[in-house]
C-alpha positions in Angstrom: -10.2 22.4 -3.1 -8.8 22.8 0.4 -9.8 20.6 3.3 -12.9 21.4 5.2 -13.2 23.3 8.5 -14.2 20.9 11.2 -15.6 21.3 14.7 -15.9 18.0 16.4 -16.9 15.1 14.3 -14.9 12.0 13.4 -11.7 11.9 11.4 -10.4 8.8 9.7 -8.9 6.3 12.2 -8.0 2.7 12.5 -11.7 1.7 12.6 -12.2 3.4 9.2 -9.9 1.1 7.3 -11.0 -1.8 5.1 -8.5 -3.9 3.2 -9.0 -6.1 0.2 -6.2 -8.3 -1.2 -6.6 -10.3 -4.4 -10.3 -9.3 -4.5 -11.2 -10.6 -1.0 -11.8 -8.6 2.1 -9.6 -9.4 5.2 -10.4 -8.4 8.7 -7.4 -9.5 10.7 -4.7 -7.1 9.6 -3.4 -4.9 12.4 -0.7 -3.2 10.3 -0.8 -1.9 6.7 2.3 -0.1 5.6 3.2 1.3 2.2 5.0 4.3 0.6 6.1 5.6 -2.8 8.4 8.3 -4.0 9.6 10.0 -7.1 13.3 10.8 -7.1 14.1 13.9 -9.2 17.6 15.1 -9.8 18.7 18.6 -10.6 20.8 19.3 -13.7 23.5 21.9 -13.7 25.6 23.6 -16.4 28.2 26.3 -16.5 27.7 29.8 -15.2 28.8 32.0 -12.3 25.6 31.4 -10.3 25.8 27.6 -10.6 22.0 27.3 -10.2 20.1 24.3 -11.5 19.1 24.5 -15.2 16.3 22.1 -14.6 15.4 18.7 -13.1 14.8 15.2 -14.4 11.3 13.8 -14.8 12.3 11.4 -12.1 12.3 7.8 -11.2 9.2 6.4 -9.4 9.7 3.7 -6.8 7.4 1.9 -4.3 8.8 0.7 -1.0 7.9 -2.8 0.2 4.3 -3.2 1.3 3.9 -4.8 4.7 0.8 -6.5 6.1 0.7 -7.9 9.6 -2.0 -10.0 11.3 -2.8 -13.3 13.0 -1.5 -16.5 11.6 -5.0 -17.5 10.4 -5.5 -14.3 8.3 -2.1 -14.8 6.7 -2.7 -18.5 6.0 -6.1 -17.5 4.4 -4.3 -14.9 2.2 -1.7 -17.4 1.1 -4.4 -20.0 0.3 -6.4 -17.5 -1.7 -3.4 -16.5 -3.7 -2.3 -20.1 -4.3 -5.8 -20.9 -5.6 -5.2 -18.4 -8.4 -1.9 -19.9 -9.5 -1.6 -22.5 -12.3 -0.4 -25.3 -9.9 -2.9 -24.2 -7.1 0.0 -24.3 -4.6 2.4 -21.4 -5.3 1.4 -18.1 -3.8 4.6 -16.3 -4.7 4.0 -15.7 -8.5 0.5 -14.5 -8.5 0.0 -10.7 -9.2 -2.8 -9.2 -7.1 -4.2 -5.8 -6.1 -4.4 -4.5 -2.6 -7.1 -1.9 -2.0 -7.1 0.1 1.2 -10.2 2.2 1.9 -10.8 4.8 4.6 -14.5 5.4 5.2 -16.0 7.1 8.3 -19.8 6.5 8.2 -21.9 9.5 9.2 -19.0 11.9 8.9 -18.4 14.7 6.4 -15.0 13.0 5.8 -14.7 12.0 2.1 -13.9 8.3 1.5 -10.3 7.7 0.6 -9.2 4.8 -1.6 -5.6 3.7 -2.1 -5.0 1.1 -4.9 -1.7 -0.8 -4.7 -1.3 -2.4 -8.1 0.5 -5.4 -9.5 1.6 -6.8 -6.1 3.4 -10.0 -5.6 4.1 -11.8 -2.3 7.8 -11.6 -1.4 8.2 -13.0 2.1 7.0 -13.8 5.5 8.4 -12.8 8.9 7.4 -14.9 11.9 8.6 -14.4 15.5 6.8 -15.8 18.5 7.4 -15.1 22.2 5.5 -15.9 25.3 2.7 -13.4 25.9 -1.1 -13.1 26.0 -1.1 -11.8 22.4 -2.2 -14.0 19.5 0.5 -15.3 17.2 1.2 -13.0 14.3 3.0 -13.0 11.0 4.1 -10.1 8.8 4.3 -10.4 5.1 6.1 -8.3 2.6 4.8 -7.6 -1.0 6.5 -6.0 -4.0 4.2 -3.4 -5.6 4.6 -1.7 -9.0 2.5 1.4 -8.4 0.1 3.2 -6.0 -2.8 5.4 -6.8 -4.5 7.5 -4.1 -8.1 8.3 -5.0 -7.2 7.6 -8.6 -4.3 10.1 -8.5 -0.6 9.2 -9.0 2.7 10.6 -8.0 4.2 9.4 -11.3 3.5 10.9 -14.8 0.7 8.7 -15.9 0.3 9.7 -19.6 2.8 7.0 -20.7 0.8 4.1 -19.3 
């Protein structure tokens, strides 16, 4: 199924995004960044042409997930994650899901849902400077896998 022909109408944009982390919806994020890849290597053998004989099934990796927003949003996320830990204080060992949805109401655009699975909180970057902007923090999470609308870049039959 190819994409649809469009004349006018709304495409997905920043206002289309909703983010849930650990089951709760957050409104303060102003950056959501994630990427995955499947590194595949060609295999060679002997022969005059020296063309590849095939390629490996690959190694799937997910780059660090980054979320940025006001200090209050990040404090709320840490508190929510810590509440799920055995000691009710540590937010760094709790696995959680991040769900990013793109929905444009009243548009013919189909909803898009990215599921970032088995995430853990890795670190916080904080830098403040004099300005009219609110104080912000950026957090980094380690994620095991990403599914986009239920589809995956990796071979999923072994899961």
